[in-house]
N, C-alpha and C positions, 0 to 999 in steps of 0.2 A: 685189138688183136693181138695176141702173143705168138711169137715164132720161136722155137728153140730146136737144137739138133741132139739127138742121141749119138753118143760117140762109143767106141770100142777100140782099146789099146792092145796090140798083139806082142808078144814077146817070143823070139827065137833065140834058143841058146845054142851056143858052140863050146862043147867041152866044160860046161859048168852048170850047177844048178842054180835057176833063177830064184831069188827070194825077194817078193815085194817088199820094199823099204817101208819102216814105219815112217808116218808123217813126222818131218822134222829131222829126218836121220841123215840127209844129206848135207854136207859143208856147204858154205855160200859159194866157194869157187868151183864147186862140182856142178856147173850147170852150163848148158848150151844156148847161148844169147841167140835168137832168132828175131830179126826185125823185118817186117813188112811196109815197104815204102809205096803208096799208091799215087796215081797221078792221072790227068785225063789223057785220052789218046786221039786228039782230033783229026788226025788223018785216017783213023780208022772208026768210023760211026758205029755206036753201040758197043764200043770196047773200052777197057780202060787198061793202064799199063802199071805193073807191079813188079818191084825189085825186092827179093828175099836175100838178106844178107846173114851171114852167120859169124858168131865170135865162139871160137871152141877151145875148151880146156886141154892140155896135154894128153888127157887119159883117152880122148878120141882118136880111133886109128884110122876108121873109115866112116863116111857119111853119104847118104843119099837122100835128096829131097823128092817128095811126092807132090807133083805139081797138080792143080786143079784140072778135071777133065776138059778137053778141048783147049788147053793152053797153048799159045803160040810163041816159042821161046824166041827172044831176039838177040840176047846176049848172055855171055857167062864170063866169070872170072874165077879160075880155080876149080872149076867143074868140067867134065868131058862125057859126051854122050856116047852110049853103046848103039849097036844097031837096032835095039828095041826101043830106043827113044828114051831110056832111063839115063839119069845123070849122076855121076860120081865124083867126089872129091879127089881132087890129085894128091892129097895128104902134104902139100907144101904149103899152099897160100894159107896165110894167117887169117884173112877174113874173106872167105869164098862169097860169091854172090851169084845170082841168077836173075835175070830180067825176062818178063813175058807179059803178053797181052791175053786178056781174057773177056768173055762176054760180060757186060754189066748189066743187061736186062734180066731180072728174074720176074716171072710171072705167076699169077694165082688165078683159079677158076672158084675160088670159094665164094660162098654166098653166107649172108648175115645182116643183122643190122648196120654194121660198120662197113659192109661191102659197098662198091662203087660199079659203075658200068663198065669201066676200063679194066685192064689185066696186070699193070704193071706193080710190083712190090719194091723194085730197085730199077734205075735206068740212067742212061747217060745220054744227053742232050748235046747240041753244038755248043752250048754256052756254058755248061754245068753238067754236073753228076752226083747222084745221090745213090750209093752203090754200098754192097755188102764187101768186107773185107775178104779178099780171096783166101781160101783155108789151105794151107800148106802141110803136108805131113812130112815127117823126117824119120829115116831109119839110120842107125849108127852102130858102129862096134866099139866097144870101150875096154879098158882094163880096170882092174879093181873090182870088189865085190858089191859097194854101194851103186845103185843105179844113178847116172846122171838124171837131171831134171831139164825140163824145157821152159826158157824164160821168153816169153813171146811179148813183142813191142809193135807198135803201130806209128807210122809218120806218113806225112803227105809232102809231095814234092811239088811246090808251087802253092798258090791260094787255096785254102781248105782247111778242115779239121776232122781229125780221125779219133774215133772211139776204139773200143776193143772189137766190136762186131761191124760197125758201119762207119762210112766217110761220107761228108759232103764235100766235093771238089769244085771249087769256082770261088769268085769273090763273096764275101759275107761279111757281116758284124756280128759281134757277139754281146749280149747283156746278161750279167751275173747277179745272182741273189744268193746269199747265204742265210739259211732259216733251219732251225730245228736240226743242227747238225749236218745239214746237207747243202752243198752248193748246187745250183742249177745254173748249167750253161745254156741259155736259150741263143741258139744259132739261126741268124736270120739272113738267109742269101740274097744277095743283091737282086736276084729274080723274083723274090717273094714279096707279095703283097698282102701282109697281115690285116685281117679282119678283126683284131683286137690288139690294142697296144701291147707292146712288150710288158710293161708294168703290171697291166690286168692279168696277163697269162701268168706271169711268176707270182701275184698275188693268189691266184686261184689255187696254183700247185703247192704254193706255201701253206695255204690254209690245208690242203689235204695231208700234206707231209706232218702238220701238228695234230690234226683230226684222227690219224690212221696211227694208233699207238698198239702196233701189232708185232714189234720185233725190230731187228737191226734196219736201219736206214743206210743206203749207201752214201758213202761221203760225197761222191760226185755224180751227178744225173746230167747225161747229155740230151738235150731237146733240140731237135732240127725241125724248122718250119719248113715242110716241102712245098716248093712251088707248084702251082697248079696250072698256070699258063701253057697250054700247049701239050700237057702229059694227062693221059687217061688212067689214073692211079685205080688200083684195083681195091683198095681199102681206104678208109678216111684217115687211119692211124696205125703205127705198127710197132710194138716193142720187142726188143731181143737182146740177148746176153743178160747183164745183170741189171742195168739201169742206163739204156740207151732207147730212144725211141724218136719216130717222127710224126708229125701230125700236119695234116694239109694246112696251108696258110689260110684258107677260107674258113676253117672251122671257128665258131663262135662258143663263147662260154656261157651265155645264158639260155641252154637248152638241157634237159634231162640226160640227153646222149652225150653229155661234155666229154670230147673225145681226148683232150689235154688231160682230164682227170683218169678216165678210164684207161690210157696207156700208163699213166704213174701209177695208177693202183697195181697194174701188173708188175711193175720194179718191186713191190712189197711182198709178191707172193713166192715167198721161199718154199711152199709146200707144192707149188704148180708142177715140177719136175717129178714129184713123187706120187700123182694121183694114179690110182688104179681106173679101170674102165668105168667102175660104178661110182667114181667121184670126179671124173672127168668134167662134169658139168660145172664144178665149182669154180673153175678157173674164169671162165667168163662170166658167170652168175654173180660172182663178189665184184668184179671189176664193173659190171653194168649197175648193179645196185648202189655201190660207193659212189659212182659218177654221178648218179641221181640224187642220192641222199646229200652229200657234201655239196653238191651245187645247190641244194635248197636250203642247207644250214648256211651257206655263205651268201643268201639272201638275192641270188641271181634269177631263181625261178619262183613261182607261187606253188603251194600245195597241190592245187588242181593240175598243174602240169606235171608233177611228181607222180600223182596219182594216176593220170591217164597213161603214163609211161610204163606204169607197173600193171595196169589194167590188160594190156597187150599178152601177158603171160596168163591171163584168166579166160582168154577166149579160145575157141577152136580154130585151127588144129593143135596150137601149143598146150592147151589144157589137157588133151588127150594123150600125151607124150609121158613116158616115164623116164625122169632125170637118171636114173641109174643105169638105164640101158640106152646107150647112145644110137643104137640102131632104131629106136623107136622115135627119135627125136623129128619133129616136123616143124617148119617154119622156124628154124634156130630156137628151139625150146629152151637150150642151154642159157641163151642170153635172157629171153622173156619170162618164161616160166621160172627158170632158175633164179632170176633176180627177184620175182615175186617171193618165192619160198624162202630166200634168205632174208628178205625184208621181214615176212611174216614170223620167222624165228626170231629175228633180232627183236620185234615188237614183243613177242611172248617172253623171251628172257629178260628184258627190261621190266616188264610188269611181274616177272614171278620172283625177281630177285629184289624189288624195290628200286630198281635202277643201279644195284650193285655191279650187274654184269650186262654184256650186249653181245651181239653176234661178233664184236671186234675182239671179245675175250676168246672166243674159239677161234678166230682168225690167228691170233697170236699164238694159242697153245699148237695148233696144226703147223706153224711156222717152225716152232721149236722142236716138234717131234721129227726126229730124222728117219723114221721108218716109213715104208710105203703106206699111203693114206687110202684105207679101204672105207666102205660104207659104215661097217661096223663101228671102226675107229672114229669116224666123223660122228655118228649118233651118239657114242660114249662120250665124245669132247662136249657136245652140246648139253647132254644130261649132266655131266660134271659140273659145267659152269652155270647150271641153271637148277632144273628139276627134271625128275624122270620122265614126267607128262610132257614136257618141251622135248625131250629126248625121243620119246615115242613119236609125237608129231613129226619130228625130222624123218623118221623112217617111213611114216605113212604118205609124207609129201614128196619123197625120193623114190621109193621102192614100188609105188602104186601110181595110178594116174589121179589120184585125189589132188584138188588142187584149192589153195586156199582164196577166200575173197578178199579183195582190196579194202583197207580200212577206211574210215572217213576222218576228216580233220580233227574231230573232237576225240576220236580214238588215238590218233596221232599224238595230239597234245599230252594226253594222258599218259602215254608211255614214253615220248621222247622230251617232253616239256623240261624235265630236269635231266642235265648230263649224267650218264653213269659214271661209276668211279673209272678214273682213267690215270694210269702213272707215268711219269716222266723220270727216265733213269739218267741221270747225270755224273759225270766224273768230278769229283770233289776238286778244290783247289788245290794243287800240287799234289794230286792224288796218286801219281804213279811213280813209285820210286824203286830203284835197285839196291840191293844189298849184297856184299859180298866181300871177304877180306877185309880191308881197312877202310872200305868206302860205303856210304849210303847217301845217296843223291837222286834227284829227279831224272827220269828217263827223258832222254831226247825223243819227242815226239815226230821231228821234222825226219830223223834218221835213228829208229830204234834198234838200238844193238846191245847186247849184254854178252858176258862171258859165261861159259858153262860152268856150272857150280854155283852161279848168282840166283839170287830170289828176287822175283818181281812180286811187288806188293800194289794193289789197286783198291781204291777206295771209292765207292759209288755212292751217291745221295739218290734216295727215292723220295718223290713227292705225289699225294694223289692231287693231281690237277682237276679231277672231275667234281661232280656236284653231290655224291653221295659217298658213304662210306664202303669200302672195298678191300678185297684180300689180292695182293700182287705176288708174283712169282719173278724173281731176279735172277736170271742164268749168268753164269760165269764159266767158262769153258776155255782149254787148250786143245786145240785141233778138234778131235772127235769125243774129247772127254769132257763132261759137262755137269756141273754141279748146280743147284738151284737152292737160293734164300727165298723163303716165305714170310710174309708179314700182313697185318691190317693196318690200314689207315683211314683216319677220317679226312674229309675234304681239306686241303690247304696243309695237312700234317705230312711231316718228313721223317724219314729215317735212314740210318748209314750203314753201310755193310763193308767190310774189308776182306778182301781176298788175297792168298799169297801162292805163290808156285815156284818152284825150285827147277831150274833147266840143267839136266846132268849131262845132255848131249848137244853137240853143236848141230845146227841145222836152221831150217825156216819154220815158224810157228804161227798160227792163227790164234789171237787170245780174244775172246768175246766177253765183253763186261757191260750188262744190260743193253743198251743200244749202240755201243761204242765197239768198235773192231781196231785191232791193232796187229799189224804184220811186221812180227818181230824176227829177228836175226839174231841166233846164238852162236857166238864164235868160240874157237877152241880157246881156252885159257892160255896165258902167255906162257906159264910155267909148264906147261905139258910138252914134252918132246914131239915134234912132227912123227905122224903115223906113215910108216912107210908103205908105198904103193904094193898092193899084193901082187904077186907074180902068177895069178891065174890066168886060165886060158881066156882071151878076149870074149866078151858077152854081147851078142847082137841084138839091137832093141829097135822095134818099130813104133812110132807114136804118130797118130792121124793129125792133121791140122783140123784145129777146131777154135779158131780165135785166140785169147790170150791166156787161157789157164793154164799154169805149169802142169807139165804131165805127171807129176806126183799126186795132183788131185783125182786124175783119171785113175792111177794106180789104186787110190783109196777106194773109189768107187767100185772099180772091178773087185778089190778085195772084199768090199762089203756084200756085193752081188754074189759073189761065189760063196760066202759065207751064209747067206739067206738061201741060196740053191741047196746047199749041203743040210741047212735045217729042214 
């Protein structure tokens, strides 16, 4: 089950015209640092404590935090409260902070194959807590034309571990595994009793990481084994943010509904937040299908188990549902019938291309497309990766109640027996260099910084790790500007591509090369004189709380949304 939040930022101007900044336009020092530190509150059952502290640049003249609804403030440093309960910075304290308690329990009444009899998504017990990080908004008034960004961090006071969106508070151990460019952090609470060994769980998700060649892999993946003793969880697992998930400690790997894989697949769905109503089914359908397929390919279940899992989607009332119409779904058709349709399209694509393409090819193309994903675009992506007849079948199975039959073991072997073309993108040795002035040297990946005016060069190796010849698309991009190199490789064959980009302006940039991502800081060249702070009227800015994404990301989303509305 995937849970995310849609957010909106509001800008209020005082005596000046607000211009949404281009990504990377703000200097590194022009940021507000917001750190949320969470802890258990044993004297207040069902609640957790949180302290939000700020580090402010000189350009901030006023600042007001927006606390979660129902928060109980227990302490402040540098903030005063008005009669209405709003808090404002005193303008003098260098590192102001505010401490509060908030409800830990979050409930659900959702139904579905991964639903449970209980209601909890997050909760706090007498001994531990598995919670969502409290979301704190912030409004401020600043000088200068360039909007400040908000850099959010999380921490734990006491035993526990925090990601960007969720935290476990209590005694725990952690087992780590690095595979295929990802580091998995499996958090095992002292209160948990795993049904599977940590090594087996990490083997399973590592296999999925390798098999899913659908685009960017997050470098860090937080996996929490949720204790089940005494807690009535509402779901068997939950994924949120970019790459954070929890799964009940009792979940096993030898089942087609492998929840460890299901929730991991959600971390690879860059398209999930861009689905239209008529493609919403894809989010759970692909997670359900790949949980079963990858568990089969990992030799943890037999084909009959895989087949029986898909057969659920061919039976009424799921079979009478129309996937492109969420209001018609019965018995969680997006999971059952959706996974059957994805599987049938996968099978047809492999057959029609002699194994050169699979549904993973479509998965990857949907991830790379930054536009809203509609049914038309989905069908076009299927047709483009295979044949027009398969694209037409995609429309029939999703726009009507037509339902495919489940294929036999012999049909499965004919389509899936030979792995399709699959491509691994790897940074070549010493492949990232910085050139400018008198220097050419490797980029420091631990602290990637360059100066304005310098050029970044990235070399990427491509290898066909599949079983048939196929075509690849290698993306390279800086922020929202992306170019693509294309080629065709036989199994085991490799190719190399070199990309360069010169950064003219200071700021923070995201560089994507294949499956790798680099968060780059570009600093003002030392020869440049400092730019004086403009004497414009102060600008007031409000940014809602929403995890740890910098405010500039929200600005970009709003700018894109406004552009779409205008179009």
